[in-house]
C-alpha positions in Angstrom: 115.9 59.7 42.0 115.3 63.4 41.7 111.9 64.7 42.8 111.3 67.6 40.5 109.0 70.1 42.2 107.0 73.0 40.9 108.0 74.8 44.1 111.3 76.5 44.8 111.8 78.1 48.3 114.8 80.3 48.8 115.8 81.2 52.4 119.0 83.2 53.3 120.1 83.0 49.7 119.9 79.1 49.4 117.2 77.6 47.1 115.4 74.3 47.9 113.2 72.3 45.6 112.7 73.0 41.9 115.1 71.0 39.7 117.7 70.5 42.5 118.7 66.9 42.9 120.4 67.4 46.3 117.9 69.7 48.0 114.5 68.4 47.1 111.1 69.5 48.5 109.0 66.6 49.5 105.3 67.3 49.2 103.4 70.6 49.5 104.4 73.5 51.6 102.1 74.8 54.3 101.6 78.5 54.8 99.9 79.8 58.0 99.3 83.5 57.9 97.3 86.0 60.0 97.2 89.7 60.4 100.1 89.7 62.9 102.2 86.7 62.0 103.1 84.2 59.3 104.6 80.7 59.4 105.9 78.6 56.4 106.5 74.9 56.8 108.0 72.5 54.2 109.9 69.2 54.0 113.3 68.9 52.4 115.1 65.7 51.4 118.8 66.0 51.1 120.5 63.6 48.8 124.3 63.1 48.5 126.4 60.9 46.4 127.9 59.5 49.6 127.1 59.5 53.2 129.8 62.1 53.7 128.3 64.3 51.1 124.9 64.0 52.6 126.3 65.0 56.0 127.8 68.1 54.4 124.5 69.0 53.0 122.7 68.4 56.4 125.2 70.6 58.3 124.8 73.4 55.7 121.0 73.2 56.0 121.1 73.3 59.8 123.3 76.3 59.7 121.0 78.0 57.2 117.9 77.4 59.2 119.4 78.8 62.4 119.6 82.3 60.8 117.2 85.2 61.3 116.3 88.5 59.6 116.8 86.9 56.2 114.7 87.3 53.0 112.3 84.6 51.9 111.1 83.8 48.3 108.5 81.2 47.3 108.2 80.4 43.6 105.3 78.3 42.4 105.3 77.3 38.8 107.3 80.4 37.8 105.3 82.9 39.9 107.2 84.2 42.9 106.2 86.1 46.1 109.0 87.5 48.2 109.2 88.5 51.9 111.8 91.1 52.5 112.9 91.4 56.1 112.0 94.8 57.6 109.5 95.6 54.9 107.2 92.6 54.0 107.7 90.9 57.3 109.5 91.6 60.6 111.9 89.6 62.8 111.9 86.4 60.7 113.4 83.4 62.4 114.0 79.9 61.1 114.3 76.3 62.4 114.7 72.8 61.2 113.9 69.4 62.6 115.3 66.1 61.3 112.2 64.0 60.8 113.7 60.5 61.1 111.7 58.9 58.4 112.7 55.3 57.6 112.0 55.8 53.9 114.5 58.7 53.6 117.1 58.0 56.2 119.1 55.6 54.0 122.8 56.5 54.1 123.0 59.1 51.4 119.7 60.8 52.1 118.0 62.5 55.1 114.7 64.4 55.6 114.2 67.7 57.4 111.1 69.8 58.2 112.0 73.4 57.8 110.1 76.4 59.3 110.3 80.1 58.7 108.1 82.4 60.9 107.8 86.1 61.4 105.7 89.0 62.5 103.6 90.7 59.8 103.6 94.5 59.4 100.5 96.5 60.2 97.8 96.6 57.6 97.2 100.2 58.7 99.5 102.1 56.4 99.0 105.4 58.2 100.0 104.6 61.7 101.5 101.1 61.8 99.0 100.0 64.6 98.5 96.3 64.7 96.4 95.8 67.8 94.7 97.8 70.5 93.3 96.5 73.8 91.3 98.9 76.1 90.5 98.0 79.8 88.4 100.0 82.3 88.5 99.0 85.9 86.3 100.6 88.6 87.4 100.6 92.2 85.0 100.0 95.1 84.1 103.7 95.2 83.5 103.7 91.4 86.8 105.5 90.7 87.9 104.7 87.2 91.2 103.2 86.2 91.7 103.0 82.5 94.4 101.0 80.6 95.2 101.0 76.9 97.6 98.5 75.4 98.7 98.1 71.8 101.3 97.1 69.3 103.0 99.1 66.5 105.1 97.8 63.7 107.7 99.3 61.4 106.2 100.9 58.2 109.4 101.5 56.3 113.2 101.4 56.7 113.1 105.0 57.8 110.0 104.8 60.1 110.5 102.4 63.0 107.9 100.9 65.3 108.8 103.2 68.2 108.7 106.2 65.8 105.1 105.2 65.0 104.3 105.0 68.7 105.8 108.3 69.6 104.3 110.1 66.5 101.7 112.7 67.3 99.2 110.7 65.3 100.2 107.5 67.0 99.5 106.5 70.6 98.5 110.0 71.6 95.7 110.0 69.1 94.5 106.5 70.1 94.6 107.6 73.8 92.4 110.6 73.1 89.9 108.6 71.2 89.8 106.0 73.9 89.3 108.4 76.8 86.7 110.4 74.9 84.8 107.2 74.4 84.4 106.6 78.1 82.0 109.5 78.5 82.0 109.2 82.3 84.4 110.1 83.7 85.3 112.9 81.2 88.7 113.0 79.6 89.6 116.2 81.6 89.5 114.2 84.9 91.7 111.3 83.7 95.4 111.6 84.6 98.2 109.6 82.9 99.9 107.8 85.8 101.9 105.1 84.0 103.4 104.6 80.5 105.6 101.8 79.2 106.8 100.8 75.8 109.3 98.2 74.6 110.6 97.4 71.2 112.8 94.6 69.8 116.4 94.9 68.8 115.6 96.1 65.3 112.7 98.3 66.4 110.3 96.4 64.2 107.7 95.7 66.9 106.8 98.1 69.6 104.5 97.0 72.5 103.1 99.7 74.7 100.8 100.3 77.7 99.3 103.5 79.1 97.3 103.8 82.3 95.1 106.7 83.5 93.5 107.3 86.9 90.4 109.4 87.6 91.2 112.6 89.5 88.6 113.3 92.2 90.2 116.3 94.0 91.9 119.4 92.6 95.7 119.0 92.3 96.2 122.8 92.8 93.8 125.6 93.7 91.1 125.9 91.1 92.6 123.3 88.8 91.6 119.6 88.7 94.5 118.4 86.5 97.7 120.4 86.8 100.4 119.9 84.2 103.1 119.9 86.9 101.5 117.5 89.4 101.2 113.7 89.0 99.7 111.0 91.2 98.7 113.3 94.1 97.3 112.1 97.5 95.5 114.6 99.8 94.2 113.8 103.3 92.9 116.0 106.1 92.7 114.7 109.7 90.8 116.6 112.4 91.6 116.0 116.0 89.7 117.4 119.0 90.8 117.2 122.7 88.4 117.2 125.7 90.7 116.6 128.7 88.3 118.4 131.1 87.9 122.0 132.2 86.8 123.9 135.3 83.7 125.2 133.6 81.1 123.6 131.3 80.8 124.5 127.6 84.5 125.3 127.0 85.6 124.7 123.4 89.3 124.2 123.0 91.4 125.0 120.0 91.2 122.3 117.4 93.8 120.8 115.1 93.7 119.6 111.5 96.6 117.9 109.9 96.7 118.2 106.1 99.0 115.9 104.1 99.9 116.2 100.4 102.0 113.7 98.5 102.7 113.9 94.7 105.3 113.5 92.0 106.3 116.2 89.6 106.2 115.8 85.8 109.9 116.4 85.1 109.1 117.4 81.5 107.2 120.4 82.9 108.7 121.3 86.3 111.7 120.1 88.3 111.9 122.5 91.2 110.1 120.6 94.0 110.4 123.3 96.6 109.2 126.1 94.3 106.2 124.1 93.2 105.3 123.5 96.8 105.4 127.1 97.7 103.6 128.4 94.6 101.0 125.7 94.0 100.6 123.2 96.8 100.8 125.3 100.0 98.1 127.8 98.9 95.9 124.9 97.8 96.1 123.2 101.2 95.4 126.4 103.1 92.5 127.3 100.8 90.9 123.9 101.3 91.4 124.0 105.0 89.7 127.3 105.4 86.8 126.5 103.1 86.2 123.1 104.7 86.5 123.9 108.4 85.5 127.6 108.4 87.7 128.8 111.3 87.2 132.2 112.9 90.9 132.3 113.6 93.7 129.9 112.6 97.4 129.5 112.4 100.0 126.9 111.2 101.3 125.2 114.2 103.7 122.7 112.5 105.3 122.3 109.0 106.9 119.1 107.8 108.1 119.1 104.2 110.0 116.3 102.5 111.6 116.8 99.1 112.9 113.8 97.2 115.1 115.3 94.5 116.1 112.0 93.0 112.5 111.0 92.2 111.1 114.6 92.1 108.4 113.8 94.7 107.2 115.8 97.7 105.6 114.7 100.9 104.1 117.5 103.0 102.4 117.6 106.4 100.9 120.9 107.8 99.2 121.1 111.2 96.6 123.8 111.6 95.4 125.2 114.9 92.1 127.0 114.8 89.1 128.4 116.7 85.9 126.9 115.4 83.5 129.6 114.1 80.7 128.1 116.2 82.6 128.1 119.5 80.6 131.0 120.9 83.3 132.0 123.5 86.8 133.4 123.5 87.7 131.2 126.5 89.5 128.0 125.3 90.7 126.6 128.7 89.9 127.2 132.3 91.1 125.7 135.6 89.7 126.9 139.0 89.5 125.7 142.6 88.5 127.0 146.0 89.8 126.1 149.5 89.2 127.2 153.1 91.8 128.1 155.6 90.5 128.2 159.2 92.3 129.2 162.5 90.9 129.2 166.0 92.5 130.6 169.2 91.8 129.4 172.8 92.2 131.1 176.2 93.9 128.5 178.5 93.9 128.6 182.3 96.3 126.1 183.9 95.5 124.3 187.2 98.4 124.0 189.7 98.8 120.8 191.5 97.0 118.8 188.8 98.3 116.9 185.8 100.4 118.8 183.3 97.6 118.6 180.7 94.8 119.8 183.0 93.6 123.3 182.0 90.5 125.4 181.7 89.7 126.3 178.1 87.6 129.3 177.0 86.9 130.0 173.3 89.0 132.8 171.9 88.8 134.3 168.4 88.6 132.4 165.1 89.4 133.4 161.5 88.1 131.8 158.2 89.6 132.5 154.9 88.4 131.4 151.5 91.1 131.1 148.8 89.9 131.0 145.2 92.3 130.3 142.3 91.9 130.1 138.6 93.9 130.0 135.3 92.0 131.1 132.2 93.3 131.0 128.6 91.4 133.0 126.1 91.8 134.0 122.5 92.5 137.7 122.2 93.3 140.3 124.9 92.6 140.2 128.6 93.5 142.6 131.4 94.3 141.8 135.1 91.2 142.3 137.3 91.3 144.7 140.3 89.1 143.9 143.4 90.1 146.4 146.0 89.3 150.1 146.3 87.1 151.9 143.8 85.3 149.9 141.1 87.9 149.3 138.4 87.2 149.1 134.7 86.0 145.6 133.8 88.3 143.1 132.2 87.5 141.1 129.1 86.4 138.2 131.2 84.1 138.5 134.2 85.6 138.7 137.7 85.4 135.9 140.0 82.0 135.5 141.6 81.5 135.5 145.4 79.1 133.2 147.0 75.7 134.2 145.7 76.6 137.3 143.7 79.4 139.7 142.8 80.2 142.2 145.5 78.5 145.5 144.4 80.9 148.4 144.2 83.5 146.4 146.1 82.4 147.9 149.5 83.5 146.3 152.7 80.4 144.8 154.4 79.7 144.7 158.1 79.1 141.0 158.0 80.2 138.4 155.4 83.1 137.8 153.2 85.6 140.6 152.5 88.4 140.5 149.9 91.7 140.9 151.8 94.2 139.8 149.1 94.0 139.7 145.3 96.7 138.7 142.8 95.7 138.9 139.1 98.2 138.7 136.2 98.0 138.2 132.4 100.6 136.6 130.1 100.3 137.2 126.4 101.2 134.3 124.0 101.3 134.2 120.2 100.8 130.8 118.6 101.8 129.8 115.0 104.3 130.5 112.3 105.4 134.1 112.7 105.6 134.4 108.9 101.9 133.5 108.5 98.7 133.8 110.5 99.1 133.8 114.3 96.6 133.4 117.1 97.0 135.7 120.1 96.1 134.1 123.4 96.1 135.6 126.9 96.6 133.6 130.1 95.0 135.1 133.2 96.2 133.7 136.5 94.3 134.8 139.6 94.4 134.2 143.4 91.8 135.9 145.6 91.7 135.6 149.4 88.4 136.5 151.3 88.0 136.6 155.1 84.8 136.1 157.0 83.6 138.7 159.5 80.5 139.1 161.9 79.3 142.4 163.2 79.4 142.3 167.1 75.9 142.0 168.5 76.6 143.1 172.0 77.4 139.6 173.3 80.4 139.5 175.7 83.0 136.7 175.7 
């Protein structure tokens, strides 16, 4: 018996229900519809004159409800509403399930539950935006990480979902509105560090994600967010050495290692080396000098790595500098003193006794004091003279004698007298010869003094 229905559902060009005796709709259809999707469910009873005819109808239905991207029409009592694929809905798919009802599975008839579901187009006719999900994450130091995710749909056959995303009034406008809404941090300090978008095979649905990271340190000198630089990392490590010196209060040269790692925005710049030389290197030097305030400095070591395949750079620069508060030009000193003593004896042998038997009288003795030092200083030094007329003073004070410096370098009647002096200076320039250099002088001295006593009339 035919079940005449007021409902006719047409999928992929095949109509079900209505006055059809072989493809009857059983009961009411169910429509589930939301802003982003729809789902139509209805029951079909297939009736054939024979079991073979019924099987033919079933196979045709199963083929029909395995199709996708087809149009759908629902007619109720003469009033129709149509879903056209790519316009009224997107990516429609269909399926069917044999219900296995005992009342309908009787040789010439069989029942199926059929389903058509699809994504709905955006209700925003201007942009095609369906959904938008913002996320703000603060790291332990309250550095902001902002993420914006959304979905665009096709608006017309000529305006795909990805077109809507890439349109100037699309995701870019949504991103600007989102970042402006944060207030703190300001939009100018947020850098786009990741962007992804995917769309289906027909470009009807486009899902996308963008992520921004707060910039806390200038990417180039005087500019927080450079159009060339992306995802930069800057670190400065200061090292001081105190191995010990021959005098207290000596401040040695200090070292600072500055590292800079970043990617280039290949839509803006592609020459990694040129960007380093024009933007990154001056920035590192300027930050070093403003932070550590050296009185003199140089670049002791350069290490530059350019990844041309990923357009990234990794830079390490080691600075050597004199602290502005060092208070002295001397940066290293080693000094020592030693005595050299020699005594002579007058020996009178005794004949007839043992071979070691002698009379011994004190002869003459000599005592020498040897003082040595090696001094490294920033700037110029001159060798120091210590014999003859008083020489011009060097840039560092001469070696001190016991008690005080010998006035006018006269030879005393009693005491220590300089008998030998070697003083030499070696100049050394440290640093990259194409940049700042620090001049140092190495003074090496050896002074020998001999001790004398004025005869007092005593006989030996």
